[in-house]
C-alpha positions as CSV (number, residue, x, y, z in Angstrom):
1,M,84.9,64.5,106.6
2,T,86.0,64.9,103.0
3,G,88.6,67.4,101.8
4,A,85.9,69.5,100.2
5,E,83.9,69.5,103.4
6,L,87.0,70.6,105.3
7,K,87.6,73.5,102.9
8,K,83.9,74.5,103.1
9,L,84.1,74.4,106.9
10,R,87.1,76.7,106.8
11,E,85.2,79.2,104.7
12,D,82.1,79.0,106.8
13,L,84.0,79.4,110.1
14,G,85.8,82.4,108.6
15,E,82.5,83.9,107.6
16,A,81.1,83.3,111.1
17,I,84.0,85.1,112.8
18,G,84.2,87.9,110.3
19,R,87.5,87.2,108.7
20,L,89.1,84.6,106.4
21,L,90.7,81.6,108.0
22,S,94.0,80.7,106.4
23,V,95.2,77.1,106.3
24,S,97.6,78.1,109.1
25,D,94.7,79.3,111.2
26,M,92.9,76.0,110.6
27,A,96.1,74.1,111.6
28,K,96.1,76.0,114.9
29,L,92.5,75.1,115.5
30,C,93.4,71.4,114.9
31,G,96.4,71.5,117.2
32,L,98.8,70.8,114.3
33,P,102.5,71.9,114.5
34,P,103.0,75.5,113.1
35,E,105.8,74.5,110.8
36,S,103.9,71.8,108.9
37,G,100.2,72.3,109.9
38,G,99.3,74.5,107.0
39,G,100.6,72.0,104.5
40,T,98.7,69.2,106.3
41,I,95.5,71.2,106.0
42,L,96.1,71.7,102.3
43,E,96.7,68.0,101.8
44,W,93.5,67.2,103.6
45,E,91.5,69.8,101.6
46,N,92.8,68.4,98.4
47,G,92.5,64.7,99.4
48,Y,90.4,62.6,101.7
49,G,90.2,65.0,104.7
50,P,91.0,64.5,108.3
51,I,90.0,61.4,110.4
52,G,89.9,60.4,114.0
53,P,90.3,63.0,116.8
54,V,90.8,66.0,114.4
55,E,87.6,65.1,112.5
56,A,85.7,65.0,115.9
57,L,87.2,68.3,116.9
58,L,86.2,69.9,113.6
59,S,82.7,68.6,114.0
60,L,82.4,70.4,117.3
61,L,84.0,73.6,115.9
62,A,81.4,73.6,113.1
63,A,78.8,74.7,115.6
64,G,80.4,78.1,115.4
65,S,78.8,78.5,112.0
66,D,75.1,78.9,111.4
67,H,75.5,76.6,108.4
68,Y,75.8,73.5,110.6
69,P,73.1,72.1,112.8
70,I,73.5,71.6,116.6
71,G,71.8,68.4,117.6
72,E,69.2,68.7,120.4
73,E,71.1,66.0,122.3
74,I,74.0,68.4,122.6
75,I,72.2,71.7,123.5
76,S,68.6,73.0,123.5
77,E,67.5,75.1,120.6
78,S,66.9,78.1,122.8
79,D,70.6,78.0,123.9
80,A,72.0,77.5,120.4
81,A,72.7,81.2,119.6
82,F,74.7,81.5,122.9
83,Y,76.6,78.3,122.2
84,R,77.5,79.4,118.7
85,S,78.8,82.8,120.0
86,M,80.9,81.0,122.6
87,M,82.3,78.8,119.9
88,R,83.1,81.8,117.7
89,A,84.9,83.5,120.6
90,A,86.9,80.3,121.3
91,I,87.9,80.1,117.6
92,I,89.1,83.7,117.6
93,R,91.0,83.2,120.8
94,R,92.7,80.1,119.6
95,I,94.0,81.6,116.3
96,S,95.1,84.9,117.9
């Protein structure tokens, strides 16, 4: 995931939950420390982006937005809307 893709994901997830996601919100979603997480997100957005476990986590969270596909190997098309709504609720809960 590139920095630009991370920034776009932050915007798309914010749209999906009905409010802007700050870099601090995104840091919470990634499990980064509160005192430095926002700065890390900014560095990633302006650089090469996250790798490893954080990138994998963000790929899963992307399912909360209608802008990202859910592979049929993960969930059936008929259950996609329910899955997306569950992911959105989890995002809201995590950043609250």
